[in-house]
Backbone as CSV, one residue per row, in Angstrom:
resi,resn,N_x,N_y,N_z,CA_x,CA_y,CA_z,C_x,C_y,C_z
1,MET,0.856,-1.021,-0.059,-0.084,-0.063,0.063,0.698,1.289,-0.045
2,THR,1.831,0.949,0.862,2.879,2.086,1.024,3.607,2.270,-0.472
3,SER,4.038,1.390,-1.236,4.855,1.348,-2.247,3.958,2.033,-3.395
4,ARG,2.554,1.642,-3.360,1.489,2.055,-4.212,1.407,3.486,-4.171
5,PHE,1.347,4.184,-2.994,1.144,5.559,-2.803,2.567,6.326,-3.419
6,LEU,3.527,5.608,-2.984,4.831,6.141,-3.551,4.940,6.438,-4.926
7,LEU,4.542,5.582,-5.449,4.624,5.529,-6.928,3.615,6.351,-7.622
8,LEU,2.451,6.889,-6.830,1.330,7.716,-7.336,1.795,9.073,-7.046
9,ALA,2.713,9.285,-5.749,3.163,10.553,-5.473,4.368,11.002,-6.116
10,PHE,5.012,10.162,-6.875,6.320,10.679,-7.601,5.902,11.099,-9.028
11,PRO,4.884,10.903,-9.522,4.669,11.526,-10.874,3.873,12.880,-10.420
12,LEU,3.035,13.017,-9.287,2.629,14.303,-9.122,3.779,15.462,-8.691
13,ALA,4.701,14.734,-7.901,5.741,15.875,-7.488,6.479,16.416,-8.864
14,LEU,6.900,15.605,-9.806,7.282,15.920,-10.961,6.626,16.839,-11.683
15,CYS,5.181,16.737,-11.580,4.379,17.335,-12.461,4.378,18.846,-11.653
16,SER,4.269,18.791,-10.545,4.193,20.209,-9.708,5.577,20.918,-9.951
17,SER,6.797,20.291,-9.841,8.001,20.776,-10.020,8.320,21.369,-11.381
18,SER,7.730,20.735,-12.287,7.794,21.225,-13.793,6.907,22.336,-13.943
19,ALA,5.748,22.466,-13.198,5.030,23.704,-13.257,5.435,24.986,-12.544
20,LEU,6.482,24.580,-11.482,6.908,25.921,-10.988,8.181,26.072,-11.834
21,LEU,8.795,25.272,-12.449,9.861,25.768,-13.342,9.356,26.659,-14.615
22,ALA,8.074,26.005,-14.965,7.691,26.700,-16.193,7.182,28.058,-15.772
23,GLN,6.770,28.421,-14.394,6.389,29.764,-14.252,7.597,30.679,-13.915
24,ASP,8.855,29.934,-13.457,10.106,31.105,-13.246,10.692,31.164,-14.672
25,ALA,10.658,30.174,-15.784,11.193,30.652,-17.003,10.305,31.826,-17.875
26,PRO,11.133,32.324,-18.522,10.577,33.494,-19.467,9.474,32.672,-20.425
27,ARG,8.522,33.513,-20.824,7.465,32.949,-21.628,7.929,33.403,-22.920
28,GLU,7.877,32.508,-23.826,8.464,32.579,-25.231,7.207,32.399,-26.350
29,LEU,6.306,31.532,-25.807,5.226,31.227,-26.810,3.904,31.729,-26.190
30,ASN,2.966,32.258,-27.226,1.816,32.845,-26.909,1.968,33.692,-25.981
31,THR,2.740,34.715,-26.007,3.030,35.798,-25.150,3.035,37.196,-25.918
32,ARG,2.545,38.156,-25.134,2.429,39.531,-25.824,3.761,40.285,-25.832
33,PRO,4.302,40.838,-26.888,5.600,41.563,-26.716,5.541,42.700,-25.803
34,GLN,6.567,42.777,-24.924,6.399,44.029,-24.171,6.914,45.202,-25.078
35,PRO,6.265,46.342,-24.669,6.758,47.465,-25.325,7.989,48.113,-25.083
36,THR,9.040,48.229,-25.855,10.512,48.833,-25.623,10.561,50.270,-25.912
37,ALA,11.162,50.787,-25.083,11.559,52.420,-25.286,12.254,52.656,-26.549
38,PRO,11.958,53.674,-27.322,12.424,53.859,-28.530,13.961,54.410,-28.418
39,ALA,14.619,54.069,-29.361,16.023,54.306,-29.300,16.110,56.001,-29.462
40,PRO,17.156,56.627,-28.557,17.065,58.029,-28.501,17.595,58.412,-30.121
41,ALA,17.332,59.509,-30.688,17.614,59.879,-32.012,19.096,60.700,-31.759
42,PRO,19.871,60.481,-32.863,21.151,61.050,-32.822,21.125,62.512,-32.673
43,ALA,21.768,63.115,-31.855,21.838,64.593,-31.446,22.331,65.252,-32.974
44,ARG,21.694,66.357,-33.180,22.086,67.090,-34.270,23.299,68.110,-33.887
45,ALA,23.996,68.193,-34.923,25.135,69.075,-34.642,24.855,70.295,-34.832
46,THR,24.931,71.138,-33.691,24.515,72.622,-33.862,25.672,73.846,-34.375
47,PRO,25.542,74.180,-35.552,26.756,74.954,-36.069,27.054,76.194,-34.983
48,PRO,28.089,76.600,-34.966,28.628,77.547,-33.998,27.964,78.872,-34.414
49,SER,27.544,79.692,-33.350,26.883,81.121,-33.765,27.965,82.051,-34.114
50,THR,27.607,82.696,-35.086,28.385,83.731,-35.641,27.851,85.214,-35.590
51,LEU,26.916,85.363,-34.732,26.448,86.764,-34.621,27.453,87.753,-33.876
52,ASN,27.725,87.303,-32.731,28.763,88.270,-32.106,30.208,87.802,-32.043
53,THR,30.428,86.960,-33.274,31.960,86.508,-33.282,32.463,87.424,-34.392
54,PRO,33.443,88.294,-33.950,34.267,88.980,-34.935,35.032,88.396,-35.967
55,PRO,35.127,88.993,-37.394,35.564,88.206,-38.236,37.112,88.091,-38.302
56,VAL,37.488,87.010,-38.636,39.091,86.844,-38.805,39.696,87.604,-39.810
57,LEU,40.586,88.434,-39.394,41.067,89.291,-40.399,42.472,88.523,-40.950
58,PRO,42.914,88.799,-42.051,44.185,88.194,-42.614,45.447,88.819,-41.635
59,ASP,46.415,88.314,-41.770,47.728,88.640,-41.107,48.216,90.080,-41.274
60,SER,48.313,90.136,-42.904,48.434,91.395,-43.352,47.772,92.581,-42.827
61,VAL,46.437,92.334,-42.587,45.439,93.374,-42.280,45.741,93.592,-40.990
62,ARG,46.039,92.571,-39.994,46.423,93.050,-38.577,47.569,93.629,-38.291
63,VAL,48.608,93.433,-38.953,49.920,93.704,-38.919,49.790,95.375,-39.569
64,GLU,49.002,95.737,-40.424,48.864,97.210,-40.882,47.888,97.816,-39.837
65,GLN,47.160,97.478,-39.382,46.343,98.030,-38.277,47.154,98.388,-36.973
66,GLN,48.132,97.342,-36.782,48.941,97.635,-35.614,49.857,98.659,-35.957
67,ARG,50.291,98.754,-37.079,51.490,99.671,-37.377,50.712,101.028,-37.256
68,ARG,49.414,101.128,-37.756,48.725,102.519,-37.820,48.676,102.922,-36.476
69,ARG,48.173,101.882,-35.560,47.974,102.489,-34.210,49.127,102.954,-33.631
70,ALA,50.302,102.287,-33.953,51.582,102.628,-33.327,52.081,104.081,-33.777
71,ALA,51.691,104.059,-34.964,52.366,105.747,-35.582,51.171,106.919,-35.370
72,ALA,49.960,106.564,-34.724,49.060,107.601,-34.653,49.668,108.394,-33.482
73,PRO,49.656,109.888,-33.680,50.009,110.772,-32.644,49.209,110.614,-31.411
74,PRO,49.694,110.998,-30.267,49.092,110.910,-29.162,47.957,111.996,-28.905
75,VAL,46.752,111.920,-28.159,45.841,113.079,-27.945,46.472,114.311,-27.755
76,GLU,46.071,115.101,-28.408,46.742,116.642,-28.205,45.926,117.242,-27.131
77,THR,46.607,117.495,-26.142,46.005,118.446,-24.834,46.760,119.638,-24.749
78,THR,47.795,119.828,-25.426,48.164,121.286,-25.373,48.744,121.554,-26.696
79,ARG,48.194,122.681,-27.442,48.410,122.950,-28.614,48.887,124.389,-28.877
80,PHE,48.916,125.171,-27.900,49.460,126.749,-27.957,50.733,126.648,-27.086
81,ALA,51.545,127.747,-27.331,52.348,127.911,-26.730,52.657,129.392,-26.241
82,VAL,53.097,129.721,-25.231,53.088,131.196,-24.735,54.377,131.329,-24.086
83,GLY,55.390,132.307,-24.923,56.726,132.485,-24.146,56.765,133.691,-23.379
84,LEU,57.434,133.818,-22.403,57.395,135.017,-21.439,58.997,135.605,-21.638
85,LYS,58.775,136.911,-21.429,60.229,137.633,-21.470,61.399,136.989,-20.500
86,ASP,61.029,136.400,-19.527,62.053,135.618,-18.557,62.485,134.352,-19.069
87,GLY,62.117,133.858,-20.272,62.275,132.626,-20.740,61.752,131.507,-20.423
88,ARG,60.461,131.578,-19.600,59.597,130.469,-19.389,58.560,130.329,-20.582
89,VAL,58.148,129.079,-20.952,57.305,128.903,-21.814,56.192,128.001,-21.266
90,PHE,54.853,128.173,-21.607,53.829,127.454,-21.228,52.975,127.043,-22.149
91,GLN,52.811,125.652,-21.809,51.746,125.204,-23.005,50.385,124.988,-22.622
92,ALA,49.286,125.414,-23.532,47.707,125.526,-23.148,47.003,125.021,-24.401
93,TYR,45.842,124.776,-23.796,44.925,124.152,-25.081,44.113,125.284,-25.708
94,ASP,43.937,126.390,-24.779,42.916,127.600,-25.155,43.943,128.840,-24.636
95,VAL,43.917,129.843,-25.663,44.702,131.058,-25.186,43.680,131.995,-25.748
96,GLU,43.390,132.964,-24.912,42.479,134.146,-25.023,43.033,135.375,-24.733
97,THR,42.978,136.662,-25.538,43.355,137.788,-25.427,42.132,138.602,-25.023
98,LYS,42.432,139.143,-23.647,41.524,139.892,-22.897,41.732,141.361,-22.845
99,GLN,40.864,142.306,-22.984,41.201,143.723,-23.113,39.897,144.275,-22.055
100,PRO,40.257,144.384,-20.947,38.980,144.970,-20.273,38.979,146.409,-20.311
101,ILE,37.912,147.064,-20.120,37.598,148.344,-20.064,38.563,149.308,-19.371
102,PHE,38.755,148.673,-18.018,39.424,149.297,-17.319,40.623,148.365,-16.712
103,GLY,41.865,148.726,-17.005,42.779,147.737,-16.766,43.851,147.525,-17.790
104,LYS,44.830,146.730,-17.639,45.657,146.313,-18.582,45.236,145.050,-19.305
105,ALA,45.761,144.997,-20.663,45.447,143.589,-21.462,46.143,142.514,-20.869
106,PHE,45.550,141.251,-21.058,46.389,140.125,-20.549,45.857,139.060,-21.559
107,LEU,46.723,137.792,-21.220,46.299,136.660,-21.816,45.864,135.806,-20.788
108,LEU,44.802,134.754,-21.164,44.114,134.044,-20.047,44.492,132.508,-20.975
109,LEU,45.182,131.832,-20.035,45.202,130.278,-20.605,44.503,129.257,-19.966
110,ASP,43.829,128.413,-20.624,42.917,127.676,-20.253,41.810,127.920,-19.246
111,GLY,41.448,129.340,-19.270,40.441,130.126,-18.390,41.117,130.135,-16.929
112,GLN,42.232,129.603,-16.665,42.971,129.673,-15.286,44.145,130.851,-15.165
113,GLN,45.160,130.656,-15.906,46.435,131.337,-15.762,46.194,132.616,-16.670
114,ARG,46.698,133.644,-15.858,46.594,134.948,-16.419,48.121,135.488,-16.495
115,PHE,48.415,136.200,-17.711,49.548,137.024,-17.795,49.481,138.181,-18.591
116,ASP,50.085,139.297,-17.779,49.838,140.406,-18.246,50.827,140.455,-19.883
117,LEU,50.088,141.398,-20.736,50.951,141.252,-22.154,52.339,141.781,-22.084
118,ASN,52.519,142.711,-21.097,53.865,143.409,-21.183,54.806,142.248,-20.699
119,THR,54.507,141.185,-20.142,55.370,140.056,-19.601,55.588,139.199,-20.795
120,VAL,54.696,139.261,-21.984,54.724,138.132,-22.883,55.578,138.655,-23.970
121,SER,56.589,137.550,-24.380,57.299,137.761,-25.634,56.673,137.311,-26.816
122,TYR,55.967,136.061,-26.926,55.063,135.692,-28.064,54.040,134.810,-27.565
123,TYR,53.007,134.638,-28.502,52.006,133.715,-28.150,51.463,132.992,-29.447
124,ASP,50.576,132.090,-29.241,49.989,131.654,-30.307,48.399,131.248,-29.677
125,ASP,47.396,131.292,-30.752,46.091,131.169,-30.409,45.490,130.693,-31.727
126,GLU,44.357,130.411,-31.810,43.549,129.826,-32.962,43.648,130.817,-34.224
127,THR,44.040,132.159,-34.101,44.154,132.908,-35.076,45.780,133.193,-35.758
128,GLY,46.695,132.657,-35.291,47.821,132.602,-35.749,48.968,132.852,-34.606
129,HIS,49.973,133.383,-34.999,51.204,133.422,-33.934,51.553,134.813,-33.900
130,TYR,51.832,135.339,-32.739,51.771,136.689,-32.432,53.195,137.088,-31.536
131,VAL,53.694,138.248,-31.680,55.015,138.687,-31.124,54.691,139.934,-30.432
132,ARG,55.180,140.275,-29.370,55.320,141.449,-28.653,56.663,142.179,-28.957
133,THR,56.714,143.372,-29.599,57.909,144.122,-29.892,57.723,145.530,-30.010
134,VAL,58.899,146.307,-30.114,58.671,147.763,-30.032,58.989,148.050,-31.488
135,LEU,57.838,148.607,-31.957,57.913,149.045,-33.443,59.116,149.951,-33.626
136,PRO,59.541,150.071,-35.114,60.588,150.992,-35.483,60.293,152.376,-35.429
137,GLY,61.226,153.270,-35.318,61.026,154.561,-35.321,61.387,154.953,-33.857
138,ARG,60.787,155.896,-33.375,60.919,156.747,-32.144,60.091,156.176,-31.043
139,SER,59.066,155.251,-31.417,58.274,154.922,-30.417,58.866,153.680,-29.351
140,THR,58.534,153.840,-27.904,59.231,152.818,-27.290,58.040,151.868,-26.664
141,ARG,56.834,152.205,-27.375,55.876,151.208,-26.773,55.625,150.067,-27.400
142,GLU,55.402,148.836,-26.705,55.399,147.642,-27.425,54.005,147.409,-28.077
143,ALA,53.924,146.808,-29.207,52.669,146.486,-29.876,52.662,145.092,-30.067
144,THR,51.554,144.475,-30.658,51.558,143.038,-30.952,51.278,142.922,-32.400
145,LEU,52.227,142.164,-32.967,52.136,141.989,-34.423,51.988,140.625,-34.655
146,ARG,51.131,140.493,-35.651,50.731,139.014,-36.205,51.609,138.685,-37.279
147,ARG,52.120,137.376,-37.290,52.965,136.889,-38.235,52.273,136.196,-39.397
148,ASP,52.706,136.849,-40.654,51.607,136.352,-41.790,52.181,135.378,-42.423
149,ARG,53.715,135.327,-42.592,54.483,134.407,-43.376,55.765,134.227,-42.602
150,VAL,56.208,133.067,-42.804,57.501,132.573,-42.030,58.520,132.170,-43.220
151,GLY,59.734,132.656,-42.932,61.087,132.132,-43.805,61.950,133.013,-43.084
152,ARG,63.311,133.196,-44.032,64.342,134.289,-43.786,63.596,135.335,-43.710
153,ILE,62.878,135.862,-44.498,62.331,137.144,-44.472,60.877,136.635,-44.030
154,SER,60.673,137.017,-42.884,59.138,137.014,-42.053,58.373,138.055,-42.158
155,LEU,57.333,137.903,-42.522,56.259,139.195,-42.762,55.306,139.221,-41.238
156,TYR,55.207,140.511,-40.724,54.188,141.125,-39.552,53.433,141.898,-40.110
157,SER,52.174,142.019,-39.580,51.454,143.232,-39.605,50.670,143.535,-38.221
158,ILE,50.008,144.714,-38.308,49.257,145.208,-37.211,48.118,145.761,-37.739
159,THR,46.740,145.603,-37.384,45.589,146.094,-37.793,44.982,147.087,-36.768
160,ASN,44.576,148.447,-37.261,44.167,149.373,-36.211,42.799,149.939,-36.890
161,ASN,41.978,150.271,-36.053,40.993,151.140,-36.464,40.813,152.537,-36.128
162,GLN,40.957,153.422,-37.124,41.150,154.928,-36.831,39.849,155.628,-37.314
163,TYR,39.814,156.845,-36.300,38.726,157.514,-36.598,38.812,158.621,-37.927
164,ALA,37.675,158.486,-38.812,37.849,159.047,-39.995,36.771,160.398,-39.984
165,GLY,36.320,160.902,-38.870,35.362,162.033,-39.072,33.839,161.418,-39.061
166,ASN,33.159,162.559,-39.121,31.806,162.413,-39.371,31.251,162.503,-40.811
167,GLY,30.207,161.561,-41.076,29.847,161.797,-42.559,28.252,161.744,-42.405
168,PRO,27.615,162.028,-43.577,26.037,162.363,-43.555,25.761,160.725,-43.591
169,TYR,26.382,159.818,-44.241,25.897,158.589,-44.309,26.573,157.528,-43.493
170,GLY,27.842,157.862,-42.903,28.404,156.925,-42.261,29.431,156.353,-42.947
171,TYR,29.800,156.524,-44.009,30.989,155.481,-44.932,31.952,156.585,-45.037
172,SER,33.185,155.678,-44.762,34.472,156.414,-44.959,34.940,155.931,-46.296
173,PRO,35.348,156.803,-47.260,35.981,156.538,-48.578,37.574,156.223,-48.228
174,TYR,37.996,156.671,-47.011,39.327,156.323,-46.881,39.707,155.114,-46.557
175,GLY,41.214,154.937,-46.709,41.703,153.706,-46.029,41.677,152.378,-47.001
176,TYR,41.368,152.571,-48.167,41.259,151.528,-49.314,42.546,151.307,-50.096
177,GLY,43.012,150.284,-50.186,44.341,150.029,-50.869,45.146,149.100,-50.144
178,ARG,46.444,149.439,-50.086,47.390,148.198,-49.595,47.250,148.275,-47.981
179,TYR,47.163,149.307,-47.425,47.010,149.441,-45.981,45.881,149.109,-45.236
180,GLY,44.771,148.931,-46.066,43.499,148.822,-45.260,42.231,148.900,-45.980
181,ASN,41.195,148.952,-45.405,39.881,148.801,-46.498,38.980,149.906,-45.780
182,GLY,38.033,150.440,-46.550,37.209,151.450,-46.067,36.284,150.851,-45.044
183,GLY,35.668,151.639,-44.050,35.144,151.394,-42.805,33.590,152.122,-42.883
184,PHE,32.687,151.401,-41.831,31.490,152.006,-41.949,31.223,152.710,-40.600
185,GLY,30.352,153.739,-40.214,29.918,153.919,-39.150,28.437,153.965,-39.015
186,GLY,27.726,154.614,-37.927,26.266,154.432,-38.132,25.802,155.584,-38.945
187,PHE,24.501,155.599,-39.215,24.069,156.517,-40.042,24.176,157.836,-39.576
188,GLY,24.605,158.645,-40.315,25.215,160.056,-40.030,26.070,160.124,-38.793
189,GLY,26.708,159.060,-38.259,27.544,159.209,-37.072,29.024,159.160,-37.353
190,PRO,29.826,158.676,-36.515,31.218,158.845,-36.775,31.729,157.616,-37.617
191,MET,32.758,157.923,-38.306,32.996,156.905,-39.533,34.430,156.426,-38.919
192,TYR,35.126,155.376,-39.319,36.135,154.640,-38.872,36.732,153.847,-40.246
193,ARG,38.185,153.905,-40.121,38.823,152.952,-41.145,39.636,152.088,-40.722
194,THR,39.788,150.902,-41.260,40.733,149.940,-40.870,41.870,149.907,-41.489
195,THR,43.095,150.002,-40.974,44.322,150.153,-41.516,45.238,148.956,-41.119
196,LYS,45.893,148.526,-41.971,46.911,147.478,-41.825,48.478,147.847,-42.122
197,THR,49.191,147.903,-41.158,50.604,148.278,-41.479,51.326,147.016,-41.338
198,GLU,52.311,147.103,-42.430,52.987,145.913,-42.295,54.568,146.084,-42.218
199,TYR,55.033,144.960,-41.534,56.682,145.039,-41.364,57.333,143.624,-41.729
200,PHE,58.491,143.696,-41.445,59.272,142.487,-41.829,60.541,142.361,-41.014
201,SER,60.930,141.067,-40.909,62.229,140.581,-40.306,63.121,139.644,-40.822
202,LYS,64.123,139.986,-40.656,64.952,138.936,-41.582,66.068,138.119,-40.319
203,ASP,65.824,136.894,-40.676,66.633,135.959,-39.844,66.285,136.208,-38.216
204,ASN,64.951,136.453,-37.901,64.515,136.673,-36.639,65.199,137.853,-35.986
205,GLY,65.516,138.849,-37.024,66.200,139.950,-36.271,65.066,141.098,-35.944
206,PRO,65.483,142.406,-35.863,64.529,143.441,-35.384,63.637,143.668,-36.503
207,ILE,62.543,144.238,-35.850,61.289,144.517,-37.113,61.570,145.826,-37.601
208,GLU,61.500,145.753,-39.073,61.667,146.980,-39.719,60.442,147.258,-40.568
209,ASP,60.329,148.409,-41.021,59.100,148.848,-42.169,59.273,148.119,-43.289
210,LEU,58.408,147.814,-43.845,58.043,147.055,-45.097,57.984,148.138,-46.175
211,ASN,59.241,148.480,-46.713,59.255,149.384,-48.057,60.371,148.950,-48.827
212,LEU,60.336,149.468,-50.068,61.289,149.176,-50.976,62.821,149.279,-50.522
213,ARG,63.186,150.475,-49.850,64.439,150.652,-49.388,64.910,149.645,-48.351
214,ASN,64.292,149.379,-47.475,64.550,148.317,-46.316,64.586,146.845,-47.016
215,LEU,63.708,146.599,-48.081,63.788,145.165,-48.652,65.045,145.225,-49.514
216,THR,65.165,146.200,-50.168,66.477,146.197,-51.085,67.866,145.726,-50.204
217,ILE,67.937,146.355,-49.132,69.115,146.133,-48.419,69.059,144.807,-47.856
218,ALA,67.937,144.261,-47.282,67.732,142.887,-46.858,68.000,141.851,-47.894
219,THR,67.778,141.971,-49.130,67.725,141.109,-50.250,69.005,141.170,-51.182
220,SER,69.899,142.129,-50.596,71.067,142.443,-51.558,72.011,141.296,-51.963
221,ASP,71.922,140.124,-51.025,72.600,139.009,-51.403,72.034,137.883,-52.316
222,PHE,70.884,138.168,-52.934,70.097,137.490,-53.807,69.808,138.206,-54.971
223,ALA,70.355,137.998,-56.355,70.285,138.568,-57.534,68.684,138.537,-57.876
224,ALA,67.748,137.483,-58.022,66.700,137.292,-58.329,65.651,138.286,-57.707
225,SER,65.793,138.362,-56.448,64.975,139.323,-55.483,65.256,140.823,-55.893
226,ARG,66.514,140.965,-55.965,66.961,142.338,-56.281,66.354,142.951,-57.758
227,GLY,66.447,142.062,-58.444,65.981,142.651,-59.695,64.358,142.909,-59.624
228,LEU,63.708,142.029,-58.977,62.131,142.383,-58.915,61.939,143.512,-58.334
229,LEU,62.915,143.776,-57.103,62.466,145.067,-56.250,63.027,146.468,-57.164
230,GLU,63.851,146.116,-57.961,64.408,147.270,-58.978,63.339,147.500,-59.840
231,GLN,62.492,146.437,-60.386,61.249,146.628,-61.299,60.227,147.392,-60.388
232,ALA,60.100,146.902,-59.194,59.087,147.558,-58.330,59.201,149.172,-58.198
233,ARG,60.499,149.433,-57.978,60.772,150.854,-57.796,60.479,151.549,-58.845
234,LYS,60.629,151.065,-60.171,60.242,151.740,-61.393,58.756,151.928,-61.607
235,TYR,57.834,150.960,-60.997,56.363,151.148,-60.877,56.185,152.282,-59.923
236,GLN,56.831,152.168,-58.864,56.516,153.357,-57.935,56.803,154.703,-58.483
237,THR,58.001,154.687,-59.251,58.191,156.234,-59.990,57.020,156.529,-61.075
238,TYR,56.651,155.591,-61.894,55.567,155.760,-62.845,54.466,156.355,-61.898
239,SER,53.960,155.617,-60.826,52.913,155.971,-60.166,53.009,157.277,-59.647
240,THR,54.049,157.703,-59.143,54.210,159.253,-58.733,54.070,160.234,-59.912
241,LEU,54.829,159.905,-60.809,54.627,160.725,-62.102,53.231,160.908,-62.412
242,SER,52.564,159.929,-62.512,51.043,159.849,-62.907,50.388,160.870,-62.034
243,TYR,50.248,160.520,-60.662,49.820,161.394,-59.735,50.219,163.083,-60.056
244,VAL,51.325,163.173,-60.330,51.831,164.749,-60.574,51.124,165.186,-61.747
245,ALA,51.238,164.481,-62.972,50.672,164.670,-64.271,49.125,164.964,-64.098
246,ALA,48.439,163.984,-63.413,47.040,164.228,-63.220,46.754,165.433,-62.489
247,GLY,47.370,165.690,-61.309,47.119,166.655,-60.614,47.373,168.026,-61.345
248,GLY,48.518,168.046,-62.190,48.713,169.351,-62.811,47.732,169.684,-63.868
249,LEU,47.273,168.554,-64.642,46.269,168.798,-65.662,44.958,169.239,-65.144
250,VAL,44.574,168.517,-64.006,43.180,168.863,-63.547,43.081,170.463,-62.850
251,ALA,44.396,170.784,-62.215,44.315,172.123,-61.790,44.289,173.011,-62.758
252,ALA,45.135,172.790,-63.961,45.003,173.782,-64.909,43.815,173.854,-65.738
253,GLY,42.980,172.616,-65.692,41.765,172.861,-66.601,40.878,173.575,-65.641
254,LEU,40.782,173.395,-64.217,40.014,174.055,-63.402,40.206,175.660,-63.343
255,PHE,41.454,175.924,-63.384,41.792,177.341,-63.396,41.390,178.132,-64.757
256,SER,41.648,177.295,-65.921,41.142,177.516,-67.385,39.737,177.708,-67.285
257,SER,38.950,177.316,-66.696,37.518,176.981,-66.606,36.871,178.201,-66.062
258,PHE,37.419,178.291,-64.672,37.060,179.576,-63.837,37.678,181.030,-64.596
259,GLY,38.476,180.961,-65.272,39.118,182.123,-65.954,38.374,182.658,-67.009
260,ARG,37.570,182.061,-67.542,36.828,182.387,-68.845,35.805,183.357,-68.540
261,SER,35.740,184.405,-69.380,34.613,185.584,-69.041,33.509,185.565,-70.130
262,ASN,33.750,185.184,-71.275,32.737,185.165,-72.109,31.739,183.893,-71.851
263,GLY,30.310,184.253,-71.777,29.557,182.998,-71.685,29.599,182.624,-70.212
264,GLY,28.817,181.388,-70.042,29.040,180.579,-68.819,30.188,179.836,-68.522
265,PRO,30.114,179.453,-67.124,31.443,178.521,-66.828,31.174,177.125,-67.528
266,SER,32.239,176.857,-67.989,32.406,175.445,-68.792,33.660,174.624,-68.263
267,ILE,33.601,173.222,-68.415,34.595,172.681,-67.970,35.708,172.503,-68.975
268,SER,37.005,172.637,-68.555,38.179,172.634,-69.616,38.449,171.170,-70.131
269,PRO,38.799,171.114,-71.178,39.101,169.670,-71.804,40.461,169.129,-70.957
270,LEU,40.995,169.940,-70.348,42.338,169.437,-69.537,41.834,168.657,-68.339
271,VAL,40.622,169.021,-67.791,40.362,168.165,-66.708,40.044,166.881,-67.170
272,TYR,39.256,166.697,-68.315,39.020,165.250,-68.691,40.330,164.558,-69.332
273,ALA,41.280,165.335,-69.792,42.654,164.738,-69.967,43.182,164.048,-68.790
274,GLY,43.085,165.001,-67.523,43.882,164.410,-66.151,43.096,163.255,-65.693
275,MET,41.771,162.783,-65.959,41.127,161.728,-65.371,41.849,160.451,-65.695
276,PRO,42.094,160.096,-66.766,42.758,158.824,-67.121,44.060,158.690,-66.375
277,LEU,44.778,159.560,-66.088,46.049,159.550,-65.309,45.801,159.227,-63.901
278,LEU,44.592,159.219,-63.370,44.394,158.900,-61.940,44.323,157.635,-61.880
279,ILE,43.989,156.733,-63.101,43.902,155.461,-62.941,45.099,154.434,-63.104
280,VAL,46.286,155.366,-63.636,47.513,154.681,-64.046,48.091,154.449,-62.699
281,PRO,48.172,155.165,-61.561,48.763,154.636,-60.328,48.334,153.590,-59.685
282,LEU,46.798,153.342,-59.648,46.335,152.078,-59.391,47.021,151.019,-59.980
283,ILE,47.019,150.920,-61.431,47.800,149.754,-61.830,49.094,149.509,-61.489
284,MET,49.730,150.750,-61.461,51.245,150.559,-61.027,51.465,149.990,-59.686
285,GLN,50.526,150.520,-58.984,50.859,149.951,-57.308,50.441,148.545,-57.191
286,GLY,49.311,148.139,-58.174,49.126,146.678,-57.925,50.298,145.755,-58.510
287,LYS,51.298,146.223,-59.554,52.129,145.507,-60.072,53.308,145.565,-59.236
288,GLN,53.455,146.872,-58.214,54.496,146.928,-57.491,54.412,145.943,-56.357
289,GLN,53.137,145.669,-55.756,52.964,144.808,-54.776,53.142,143.502,-55.018
290,ARG,52.881,143.155,-56.302,53.117,141.811,-56.874,54.443,141.353,-56.988
291,ASN,55.374,142.446,-57.296,56.730,142.261,-57.448,57.475,142.117,-55.994
292,ILE,56.877,142.930,-55.128,57.507,142.660,-53.699,57.087,141.610,-53.205
293,ARG,55.967,140.894,-53.327,55.851,139.606,-52.817,56.474,138.529,-53.457
294,GLN,56.847,138.618,-54.996,57.507,137.549,-55.434,58.795,137.644,-55.163
295,ALA,59.525,138.876,-54.780,60.800,138.983,-54.310,60.989,138.231,-52.945
296,ILE,59.953,138.396,-52.010,60.183,137.796,-50.687,60.223,136.250,-50.912
297,THR,59.240,135.775,-51.749,58.960,134.393,-51.775,60.220,133.715,-52.442
298,LEU,60.888,134.405,-53.551,62.009,133.752,-54.305,63.344,133.952,-53.009
299,TYR,63.232,134.997,-52.395,64.436,135.024,-51.325,64.364,133.670,-50.646
300,ASN,62.853,133.433,-49.849,62.829,132.544,-48.851,63.152,131.163,-49.537
301,ARG,62.609,131.010,-50.831,62.985,129.578,-51.420,64.476,129.422,-51.690
302,GLY,65.315,130.508,-52.032,66.528,130.232,-52.667,67.533,130.361,-51.456
303,ASN,67.049,130.429,-50.172,68.203,130.804,-49.277,67.596,129.760,-47.995
304,ASN,67.169,128.835,-48.239,66.619,127.890,-47.170,67.972,127.129,-46.875
């Protein structure tokens, strides 16, 4: 009985153990496929951003830029010089000339430093280069001259406003020509004329009047300039003779006109004959000044 029970129990134990093994093993047949996670897509290569990236310059361009930066002048902080009579020199960015109603004229540097003009030897400002010197002649008072041309012969000038009397319309006919221009005043008020007087200096020497005599002496060592000045002297002679001739003809014509007794007063033809001679000096003076300028220019070029 016992042996029969064992024989029946052994197949049951095999079946139960097989069932347990079947549960533990993975199911292969008649099973649903488990969902699998999709494989990640390959990352797209992002191109580098070029919005804020400076362009790459060739080596030759970079070298040229560096050379230009190295050769660039420094930022200008002082552009004018003021020299005093005691030898001191001051640099300034802004120089102003002040002329108060009461008091002495002075220079104002950068709105801070003040120097009396009597202590200044030379100075620069936006309008040019100026020197303080005593004018030729008997005057002992210093004046401020503007330098108009630089060279072995340097030209200087001074401009003044002069009172020319009163007129009904306030216009001054005087002062027109080499040394100045006509000026205007108020209607029926005082009239003024602006005069420009010229000087020169040779090799930074003393200031002299700009005339043919002084220039001839200063340029005596240069034949080309001396020849031009001799020709300018001839123009000056022609101009003087024309003035004398025109004045003589006009005076004779007026005397003849008023000396006639028969009939009414009439203008003598001599007056009309003298009028064209008054134009000749204007032409001669223009040629004279042109020769003087050319003589100075040739002298400065030929003696550098």
